[in-house]
N, C-alpha and C positions, 0 to 999 in steps of 0.2 A: 385520656385520650381519645377522644368522641370521635366517633364514625371508622373507628378503628376496630375488628378483631382481634380478641389473642390468638397471640400462636397456638398450632395445636400441636404439642408436644407429641401426639403417639399419631401424626401423620394424619391421611385420609382412609375413609374407606377403599379395601385395596379389592372389592369382590370387581373384578368387571362386568359388565352389560354385555350379552350375549353380539358375538361380532357377529356383522354386517352390517352393509349402508353405505357410507362413504365415509373415506379418511379424511382426518384433520389433519389444521398444519400448526407447529407446535412452536415457539419462542421461549428460550431460558430466561430468566432476570438473576445475573450471578448479583453476589453482595456487591456491598461499595468495595469491600478491600475484603480479599482473603488473599494466602498465599502458603507456601510451606517452607519451614521455617527446620530445617537440617534434623527432617524424617516428622516434624508436626505439624498438622497443622493447626491453620487459626484464621479466622471470620469473623466478621464485624455478624450480631445476631438479629434473626428477624423478630419484631415484638410484636408488630400488628398488621394486619391488611384490610384495606378498607376494598370490599368488594363492591360498595355500589357506586367505585368512580369509573368502572366499566360497564354495569348494569344496563344502561341506555345506548351500548353499544349494539346496530344493528348484528342481526344473524346472535348464532348459538356463540357464547363466547365462555370458556370455562378456566376458574386459576385452580392453577393445581400446586400443594404443599406439601411438600414434607420438612419438615424440620426446616434448614437454610438453604433446603433447595424450592425456588420459586418459576411456574411456567404456564404458562399463558398457551390455550387451545383453542383455534376456531376452527371456521368452514372454508376460510384463507388464510393467505399466507400474512397479504396484507388486512386485514381485521384482527391479524393476530399481533403482528407490528403495532398495530393502535393502539392495541390496547394493551403493549407492556405499556407504552407510551403514556397513560392515563392513568394505572393501575397505580394506587399512593399505598408506598410502604411504607411502614418505620420501622428502622432498622437501630442496634446499640451499635454503639459506637466499639470500635478496638481496642482493648483494653491490656498494651501488650507487657504491660507490667505483669497484670493478672494473668493473661494465656502464658507469655514468657514463652521462651522457645528450649525447645529438652538439648537436656547436657551430654556432653560425650559419652561416649559406651566407652569400655574397656576395649583394648585392643590386645587380637590375636598373634601373637609375637613368632616367628618358626623360626626364631633363636634361642639362644642361653644368655647371649646380650641383653644389657639393659638399656642402651644407648638408641633411639630411636632416629637420630639428628649427626649424620655422622661432622656434622659442625661443631656438635657437641665433645665430639674424640679429640684428642691430641692434633693441634694445629699444625705439626711439624713436619707432619705423616706426605702430606700432598696438598693437591687442589680441588676443594668444592664442588661441588655444583647443583644447586636445588630446586627443583619447577614444581608447580601445581598444577597440574591437567583436569579442565572438568568436561562432566557430561551434561546435558539436558535431558531436561523429564520430556520435555516431547522438542523434535526437528524443528518443528513447524506446523500452523494450524490442518494443509492439508498440500496434495498435488495442484490443485485447479479445484475452483466452488461445485456445490453439488446438492446433489440430496440425502437423505439419509432418513432410511425406513424402519419404524420399528413395529411388530404387529405382535401385541401381548396378549395369547389367549388365555385360559384359565388356567390351564399344563402346558403349556407350547411358549416356544418367543421365537418371533423369525424376524433376523435383522438384514438390513441390505445397508453396509458401511464399506467405506475403502479403505478397510484395514490391510496395515503392511507386517501386522503380529496378531493373527485370530488366536493365538494359544494362550495371551496375555490378556485378548477381547473378553475371550469364554471366560474366563478364569473371574473377574471382575463381574462380569452379568453374571454369573453364579452366585455370586456373595449377593450382587444387588438386589436379587429377584428371589433365589431361596433354589432357583430349579435346579435342578439334576444337569451333569453335563450333557448326555443326549436328549434334553429337552429342547438347548439352544440351537440354531442352526446359522451357519453367516453364511451369507447367496452372493457378494458381493465384496470376496476377497481378494483383492489386489495380488494378480502373480509376480513370483521371484520373492527375494526376503526382504523384510522389512530391518534396517541399519536402529534404527529408532521407532520409538513410539511416532502417532502423528493423533492429530486432535481430532481426526476423525474415530476416534475410539470413544472420547469427550462426547462426544456426538449421537452417536448413538451408543451410548449410556443415558445422555438427556433423554432422547425418546424412547429409550425402552422405559425410562422411566412414568413420560407423563402417556403413552400409550398402555401401561398398566392404569392407571388412573382415570382413565375418562372410555376403553372398553374399548378402543377402535384403533386402526392404523392408524398410525402419526410418522407424518413429516417434518423433520428438522431441516435447515438450510444449511448447507454447511460453506463459511466463511471467513472471511478476516478478521471476522471481529471475535474467532474462537484463538487471533493469536494474544486473546488478555487471558488464555490459561496457559498459553505459552509460558509466559510473564512469571504469571505469579507459582507457578511450578516449578519455575527456577530448577534445580540440580539435580539429579537424578545418582550422582556419586562424584566424588571429588575423589581425585588420588595425587600424592606427594612420593615423588624420584628422585633421588638423591643418589648422587656418586663422590667415590676420593679417585681423585688421577693421580696416578703415580709420574716420576719427570719424565719416563719414555709416552708417554698416553694412553696408558692402558688405563684400564679401572679394579681399583684395587676392591671397592667398599661399593656395595649396589644396596640400595633402601627403597622398598616399593610401599607404600601404607594407602592404602581402601579409610578414606573418613567416613564414609555411612553406611549406615547399615543394606540396604538395598540396594538393586540396581535397575531396576526400574518405578516409577509410579502409576500406583491405580488411578482410575480415572477420579474425576472432579466431584461428581455427584454423589459416587460412596464417601465421600468424607462430607458433603453440604446434606446429603439425608440421614444423616448419622448412624448409620450402617458398617461404615465402617469401624467405626467405636464398639460397637459390638457384637460382631460377626467377622470372625479369620477367615484367610481362605485355610479351605479345607486341607489342600493341598499342598500347601504349604509345610514346611519344615517346622517343627516347634520351636520356639523361642528359645535359647541358650542355647541351642545345638549348634556344634561349632560350625564352616564356613569351610569345604577342603582348600587349600593353600592355591595364591593365585599362582599360573605356570608364568613358567619362562624358560624360551628354548637357550636361554646363551649361559653361559657358566659362568662366574664369577666367585673368585678366592674367599669373599668373604660378602655374605648376599642375606637379606633380611626380609622375607614379604607378611607385611605385618593387614592381618584385617578384623571390624567389630564382632566379637561377640555371639552374637546375634542372628548375624548376617546372616539370612533367608538361604536353601542350598539347591534347592528344586532345578530341574534339568535347564527350563529355559532361562531362569535366574542364572543359572552358572554360564550359559552360553551365552546369553548376554553381556555379564560380568567380562569374558573373554577379549568381546569385542573394545570395549570399554578400555581395560587393562593392556589390551595388544597397543590402539592408541595412542597412551599414554607412553608407553617403551617407547615401540619404532619413534613417535616423534621426540622423546628424551634422548635417545640416541642418534640421534641425526643433529639434535643439538650441542650435546657433547661434541661429537667427532667436529664441527661446527667452530667449536668453541675453541676448539684446542687445536685446530688445522687439520685435521684429519680428514680423512675418504670416509661416509660414512659406510661405504660399502667394507670398505677394507677393518673398520675397527670393529665392524658386528662378525665377519671372516675370520677377527682375534680372538672370539672370546665363545664364539659358535661350535663345541666337541660333538656335533653330527656328522658324518661323513654325508648322508643323502641331502642337509641342509646346504653343505660345502660344494658339492658338488651343482646342485641346483639354483642356489645363486653365480657363482662361475658363469652355468650357462644362459642364464639370463641376461646379466650383464654384459656377455660378451657379444648375444645378440641382437641387446639395446646398442651395444656402440656406448656405453659409458665410460666416460671419463673424468676425473677431478683434477682442480676445478673444472666442472662443466659449464661446456660452451652455448648451453641452450638461450644465456638472456645476452645471448651475443649475437645471435643469428636471427635474421629478419625483424629485430623490434623494431616499430616506430613512436610517433610521441605519446600515442596514447597505450599503446602493447606492449607490454614487457611477456618475455618466453623464460620456465623453467621447467627443472626437470626434479623429479624425487623418487626413492627406493622406499620398499620399504618390504617386511619377512615376517612371516608366521607360520605357525607349528599349533593346532588345534589337535586334542586329542579325539579320538574318533566320538561315535555314538554310546560306547560302552565304557567310554573315561581313559582309555587308552592309548599313552602320549606316544608309545613307539610307532605306534599302527596309523596314528594320525598325518592328514596330507601336510607337504611341505609345501607352500605358496610364495612366491618370489617377483615381486612385482617393479616395474621403471615405467616411470608418468612424465609424460611431456604432455603442458599446459601452455595455454596465452590467455594471457589476465591483460583486460582494459583497465585501465590504471585512472580513466575519468568512468565509465559506469560502474568499475567492480565485477562486471562479468567474467568468468572464466570458459575456458573453452578448452578439451580435452584434443588435443590433435596426436596424442600416438600415447600405442601403449602395450608393452610388454609385458608377460605375462605368461609365466611356466608354473605345474604343479608335476612334486613326484611319484602320485597316484591317482588312481578313481581316474574318471573319465578323462578325455582330451578337451581342454580348453580351446574354445573357437574365440582365439583375441578378436577377429573383429566382430562376432557377436555381442561379447564381452561388452567392447568400446560400443558397439552401440547401444547396448541396455546402460553404460552408466550415463553416456551422454544424455538418454534422454530419464533418467531417473538420477542423476547426481549434476551436472551440467546443462540439459537441457531445458524441456518446456516443462518436465516432473521431475524436479529436484531435489530429491532426499537430502543433500548434504547444499547446495546453493542454491537453493528455492529466492526467489525474490518475496524476501519479507513483508511485510505490511509497513509503510513509510512515506511519508508528506510527498517524497521526491521517487518514490517507484515507480515506472511506468506502465502497464501492463502491455498485452499484444488487442491491436486493434481486430473487433469481427462481430460478429452477431452477436446473438441472444447468447449462445457460449459463452461470450465474453461480460455475459452479464451476470453480475453477481450480487444483484439485489432481488430485496424479497419482493419488488412488484413484478419483475417478471412472471411471474404466474399468473398475473392477470390479464397479461395479451395470448396464455398459447395455455389452457386449464389442463390439467392432469385431468387421468382417468378416473372414476370415480370411485375406483378403492385404490386410497393410497400406498396400499397392499402390493399393486401392480405395476406398481412407478419404474421397477428394475427387476422385475422379474423375468426377463431375457435373460440366457446360459452366455458365459463369456464366449465367443468364437474363438476356437480353432485353428481358424486361417483366416485371411483375410485378402484383400483383391486387390491388385498395382494397378498403375493406373493405365494401361492395356489391356486388363480383361485378367489375366492370369491370377491364379489360385495359388498361393503361397502361404508357408509353414510359418507359422505365427514365433515369435520367440520364445523359445523353451525357460520356463524357472529358472534361478541363478538361488544355490540353494547357500549358505551362512559361510562356507568356508571360501565360497567364489569371491565373496564379499569382501570379507572382514578387513581387509589391508588397506578397504577403498581407502577412507577416512585419514587414517595417516599418511599414504602418501602421496595425497592430496594439498594437506598441510605442505609438507617437506616441498612439493612442488613450488606451493607458494612462496614458500621463506624465499628458494631459491630466483626465485621471478621478481621479491616485491621487496625483499628482507625484513617481511614481517611475519614475525611468528603466530600463528591462533593457535590456544591452548586447550579450545573449547569446539566443535562443533554446532550448530551448521556455519557454514563460512561462506552467508551469506554476501550477496554482489553488495549493500548496502556498508554490511562489517568489513568487507574489502575495502569500500569507497572512503571510507572514514578513516580506518587505521593507516591510507595513503596517505591522506588528508591531515593525517596527527592526531585527527579527534576520536577515534576510537581504542588509540593505546593497541600494546603489540600481547597480551597476556588472557586468552580471552575467560578465566574462570577466578582469576584475584582481584579483587576488589581493591578500589583506589581507597590508599588512606589518606585523613584530611589532614597536614601541616600548618603550624602557626610559621607565619613568615618573619624572618628578622625585623626590626623594624628600621634597621636601615632599607630593606628593597621596601618595606611598607612606603616612606616616603621617596625611592625613587618612584614607583608607580604611580604615586599620586601626579611627581614632577612629570611624568611622561602621560598621563591625563592630561595635564595642564598644554603641556607645548602639544598635544594632538588637537585641544581646542580653539588652541592658537591657531592651526594649522589650517584648520578650516573654515575661521573669520578671516584667515590672508586671502585676499581677494585674486593673486595673480600664483596660479600653477604652473609646476614646472612642467615643460612639454616632454615627450617620452618618446623617445627614438625611431626614425619610422626600422621597417626590418622588410627586407622581401619577401615577395608573399608566397605564403605556406605552399609547398609540395601537392598536386591533388591528390595522391596517397602517403597524403600524412598520418592522415586520421585512415582509423577503420571506419567498413558501413554500418557496425552496429553507434559508433560514435554518431557517424551524421544522423542518419534516422532518428535516433533520439531526437537531436539536434533540430531532426524537422517536427518531430513532435511540439516543442519548444517554442520553433517559429509560432507553428500552427496557433498553439493554445495564445500564447503574447499578442497574435495578431500583428505580425512584423509586415508584411506585403501587404497591408488594410493601412495603416497611416504611412507607408514608405512606397507607395504605388500612388501614382496619378493618375488624375481620371482617362482613360483610355492607353495607360503609359505602360513601361515595361515592368515586371515584380521587382520591387525594390529596387529600382533607381532612382527614387525620390519625387518630390516636383511637389505634390498634392497639397492643396493651399489649407489651413484650418485659421476662420476669423476668430479670433480672441478679443476680450474689450483690451486689449492693449496694441492689436496691429494684428496687419498680418503674418505669420507663419509658414514657412513650407517645409514641408519632410526634407531629408539630406537622403542622399545615395548610400546605401549599406552595402552595394554588390562591392566581390572584392576587384576592383578598380583600382588601382595604385592613385592615380592620380585625381579622380571625382569622387572614389567613393573610401572602401576602410583596408584595400588593397594590402597598404604598406601601414597596418597597425598589427602591433605585437597581442597578445590574447590579455596581455597587462594592460595595453591602453586598452582597451575594448570590454574589458573587464571596470576598468577605472569608471569609463562614461558610462555602464551600467549602473554601476552599485551610488557612484558618485557623483552624474550629472556634469565631469570634466571631459572634453574632447583630447584627444590623440597631441593636439598642440597647445593644450590647458588654457582653451578657454572656457566659461561654464557655458552647460548649455542651458535651452530654456525650459521648466520644468512640464510643456506641452510635450515633451518627451518624458514621460511616465518613471521614471527613474527611482523616485522616490517608490514606487513598486517594482520594480525590477530589483531593487537592493535587496528583496525579501528570496531571490532567485539562489536553489543550492546550487556550491560549486560544483559538482557535476554534471547539471545543468546547464551552467552559465557554459562550460567547457565544450559541451556537445553543440549547444546553441554556437558558437563560434567555429567548431570543426562542419558547422554545419552552411552558413553565412559565405565562409571560407573556399568549401565547393561549388559555392555557387560558380555559374558566367559572371564573367564581370562585365559590366555595361558602364561606360562612359558618356557620361549625364552630367550637366550641373543645373542645379535647382535654381531656381531667380531666390534673389536678394529678397530676405527680409524685411516689412515693411513698417515696425515698431516705432513708436513716439516717444520721445522721450520724457521719463529719464527709464525707460522701459530696454531701450536699444543700447545702456551701457551694460552690460554681462558682469561685472568686474563686482555691482549690485546682488549679483545672487549670491555671493560668499554668506552676507549675515542673512538672504532671506534659506539657504541650507541651512546656517545654524540656527533659525527660527522652529522651519519646519519642515525638517528633512531626518531621519533618522537611519542612517546605512546598514545595522543590523539585519543579517538574516533571517528568516523565516525562524519561529520556533516554535513545534508543536505544543498544543496543550494539553498538557499530561491527564487533566481531566476530561477530554474528548476523547469520542472513539477515532479509530483508524479512520472510517470514511469522511467523519467531520476534519478531521485536519488537513487531509489528502484535499476536498473541498477549499480549504480556507488557504493552504497555501495555492492552489490555483487560480482563486477569485481572489485573493489577497494579494500577488504577486503578480504570477503570470497574466492573468486573465486582467488583471489591474480593474477589474468592474466600478471601484470609486469614484475613479479619472474622470466618468463620467454619470454614475450613480450618487455624488454625494455633492453638498453645493459648497460650494468655496466663498471664501471672506475675502476683502479689497483686493488684497496682496495676489490674489491667485491659490492660494492652499487650500486643501482640503478640509473641512471640518469634520472632525470625528464626535465621540461620543453619541448622542442622543441623536445627531444629525449625520453618523454614517448611513449610508445608501439612504437618505432620505428625500432623495430625488433632486434633480440640475437640469437647466437648462445648457443643454451643448450643441452647437455650429446650428440655431433656429428649431434642431426637437428636446423634447422633454422626455430623459431621461428619468421613468416612471421611479418612486420608493421602491426598493428591495426590500424595505424595513415594515415594522408595525404601520405604517402609513399608507399602504398601500389604499388606492382609491379604487382596483377591478370591482369590480359589482358581484362579481362569484369571488370567495375568496380563493387564494392560489394553495394548490396541493403541491407536497414533493412532487409526487408521480404527474401532476399537469404544468408544474416547473420542468420537468425532465424532458415531456415531450416536447417541450415550447423548445427548452436546448437544443433536441436531440435532433426534432424534424420541423420544426420553424413554425410550429402550428402546435396551438390547444385546443380543443374543442370547446372547452368550456371561455375564451378570454381571446382567443383570434391569433392572425399569423404576425408573424415576423416583417419588419418594415423599416426603412431608413438607413440609418446605422448600424441597428440591432443584426439587419439582414446577415452582410458579410462575418461576422462574426460568430451568426448559425452557421453557416457554409464553416469554419475554421472549427470550432468542435467537429463539425461532422467527420472528420481527420483521427479524432482521439479516438481510444479507445473506449465503450462503452460504458464505463466503469467510471473513467475519469467523468464525464457528464454526470454520470449519479451521484457522484460525491459533491461536483458542484450543485447541482438543485438538492442537496442535501444542506450543504450548507446556509444556501441561502434562503431555504427552507425554516431553517432553522433562525434566521436573523425576522425574519415575518408570524415566527411561530406557527407556521403555519402544519395542519396536521398530514400523516403519510399519502392518503389518498381522498380520492372524492367519495363523501360517506353519498347515501341515497336521497336525503335531505336537501344537498348542496344539489343534486343533479334537476329535484323537483322545483325549485327556486328557480335553476336559469330557464325550466321551461314554461314557467310564470313568465317573468325577463319579457322572453322570446314571445308568449302572447298576449300581454301588454300592450306590444308595441307593433302590434298588426295595426292598429286602426292609424290616421294622422290626427294631431291635435287640430284644433279648432284656431283660425286667425292667422294661418301660414301658406295659403293658399299659393302664394307666391314659391316659398319653398319648396312644395307638396310638388309642383308643375316638373324646376327643376329636379326633383329626385326622379320622380317618374321617368324624364326624359331622361337623363343621364347615369341612375343610379340602381334602377329598379327593376332592372332587366338581371339584371345578377344579384342586388341585395334583398330580394322580397322573393320568398317560397312562394311559386304559384303553382305546385305540384305537377308541374309540367318536368319531363327531360331537361337537364339544359347543360353544356358543356363550360358554360362559366357562370353556374352556381357558385356565389363562395359559402364557404364552408362553414362557416361558422358567423350565426345573426351580428348584426351592428346593436344592438341591446346589451352582448354581451362584450363591446369593444369596451376595453379601459379606457382608452383615450378619449370616450364621449362622455366617460366620469370623472376626468379628468378637471383640477383645477383652473388648466388654462388648454384653451385651442389648439397650440401651438400643433403638434404631431396631424388635427384633422385636417388644417389647413397645406401643413405639408404635404397629406397622404393627396389631397383634392387635387392642389395645382400639380406637381412632381409627381403622382401614381406610385404604384407600386413595383416596385419590379425585383422580387426579390430573384434573378438569374441562376444566383449561386447555390439557391435551394430551391431544387426540383419539386415540384406538385405543391406547392402552397398555391401557385396563381397567379395570376398580373392582375393589373389595374393600371390605366390609364392614365397619362395628366391631363387636367383643362387649364395648363397657365394661360394659353393660347384660344382658348375656343369659353373660358369665362372672366367678364370683367371684375375688378375689386369687390361692387356691390354684388353681382349674384355670387361671387365667394362667399360673402358673409350673406346673403342671405339664405343658402344653403347650410350653411354651419348652424346658424340660429335655427334651422327645423329639424335639422340631426341632434342636434340637443336636447329640443323640445320633444320630441318623438319617440329617441331610444335611453333618453338618459331623462323620463321625464321628473323622477324626483330630486334631481340637482338643479341648484335657480341658473339664471341664461348667464351666461359670458358677455359681459362689457370689455368696451374697448376691442370688437373681431375687426373692423376694416382697418381699423392702426393697426395691428400683428399680418394683417393678410397680405399692406404694402409695405409693412417690414422686408418680410419672406422672402417676399417676393423679390423688392431690391438685394438682397442678405444673395439669392441669388443669384439675377444677374452680374451681382460684381464676381460671386465667387468661379462663374464659371462661362464668364468675360461673354 
């Protein structure tokens, strides 16, 4: 194991240095495989670490190792991220057979009966229904990206983390650090109760370990990368509920079985550091002590409640367990009622032997106008929005465990579900409590919209996904580690979030208003079930485990996610006849693809303007911007999307089509099915094949939700009557039917599939770059038949319409290597201080990216950086090299005086730094310009003849064209001079005069 040091079982020296000086920034490295299996944690074991692999990095970098916990701490977050990429670790593969999974524990049955499943009893007694419900260990990674800071002193720990479960976090930190509870202070506790744990708790524990190791405050960036913990920790609880129904629909037997021991899952760092195996929670009930039986407000003739014997019974556990069992019970009763054709409210009243509860339910449903069947889904629904209504009831014991004195709470909620995006919106809430403070329904609805359905969505937050769109904004939307480079933190990391939470807010007109008061657990306990029941009413899909994220809702509606959120699918062997049937269908599908004549899809009337919601249309706008629709479908000086832009291809001249909703010349009479076929398969509504200059080969990867949103957006735009010119293709390329064979050879219509071995950021970037952004359409070379080349030739650069699209892989010829941060700067703002500005066809692409959320541009930069094998940021030695290149180009080469005179007369005023203030001074030296280091002079010639006119990207400057001022020979002379002076190490270009003549000719042909 050369170069590696052995893992230190005893961990690191835990004596912190005296606190003081500036804070540090930390990044943790999780094992390749780690997961929680029914209460047993298993993970890859750390075998060794090569600290020399990060020894040469600039700045102070410290590697923290505790058992299988690995972290890197540095003076900047960029440096810490770069160190994690370079740190060489050796992990032993996870031996599933050796680690195994925890065996099932004995169940404590609250009845003398032995049968736990009513289906095992006499089958003649009635109808049986059994369902399994789950509760996740983490509801989501967090509400939004943000800093988590830990300051671990000798005998004190301060934490700033957006936790919604402070008691559980404090408990875990006590176990992790050995400190007493009074020595731990949480400063950034989220207001109100938390329905479930977030990964902010895991980030807080990570920061605490790192801070203890280095003896300084440490800041950790909490973002979607922590979603890996959500997946690894799986379920905190599984609950199986069964009933037997009599002939009248009443419940005869009721069974509720809790399958897992705990109801919450400790932070990941406790397991990785090895602490959880040796130090238990001091305030937990000792193992073996039975838990209190779960409570149910309903009365059934034969009822059994079962729980594992080793279940912990602390106060926090018990309250969380009530939430979990309440969700399972209220969801199940709703299922029973709908399966048996009963009113869900009437079924509950039938089995509720509590006058206070009965009176409350009747009062609340009367105020809500409850009726059965519900009419919500029939009122106000559109093509993409469905409405639903749900009911839930809860009764929690008071703080002393007394059931009769507990609060009764009844909820009726109306929701809107966007079938395209999966978003859920709370439209109406009626809540009643029979004791305690009065419920401010308006305040509660606002809080639920924020926490459950809005910006901070505890139950329906946008989970990381390759086709999830963020909010467009400034730095607040920036979830990248490199954000820190643009706005430095204060000297001490512990001062990042010192400011106390405000107790009041200022309205838009300056008036001081009270902030929302915290909502206790009783208020929110029925919130999960009532939304799940309303979701079923709206969509017909039953979700049996929160959270109800937009992607889960969308996938379920598309038949991809199933209807059960807690039960794993089982693999079944297909009968032989079905296998043959599948093979026959596959053969038929291949034959259909090769068939050159496709059936037309009947025209439809243009969809009504209000058919789609504003949310769907806005999502479609983002899709259109990412796909550069207007760039290709707008002629020079023409109307957006009206078509007519000319494309000079090796096979002839092509003109883009009109994609406005005009019924005669555009796509106004296209159904969604016709639109999707064109986007995925390259077949027009009338059955004609589309030429692959329209990149359907990339658009096929678009998700269904984005495809539907794009259709909605285009149909909501103004219709423009415009007929583009006829294509001018030579034979045989003007025979569209031949494209059937081309598609069979080169086109894969499969939607994008994320790579499970890559991060969410990488997969998001891949989805945007390979699909919507169709980067390879320009940046990959093509074969003789116009198909993109893959493998090593993927993103290897190509010539498009007289412009060279440079390589976006390791073949890049940039004089200064690209970094992920410089790629982001270029894509976001159109310029990079070490590479130049966006020009030519890339300028409008950058303009379109400017409309996207910053996180999406970050994702594209991350993906492209991975193809280039580029570092996260520009190291100091790279900047020194750039300065040397600029200094080397300060003097002119000998023997090129004619070119020098042309340069001094037309270029030097902007491209030579004279030391005097100038409004026209170019920001980036030509010595760093990638075009001058290319193997081809095309982009330099294009810039001289046509200039740089990136009017759509403000702030990067303009350059006039010299096509009317310089002859071909003068352009040749200038190009030769520029190459020799600013790229002196590169060989001289050949054939410059011929390329100048051809580019000028092609430009005159295109622009008439």
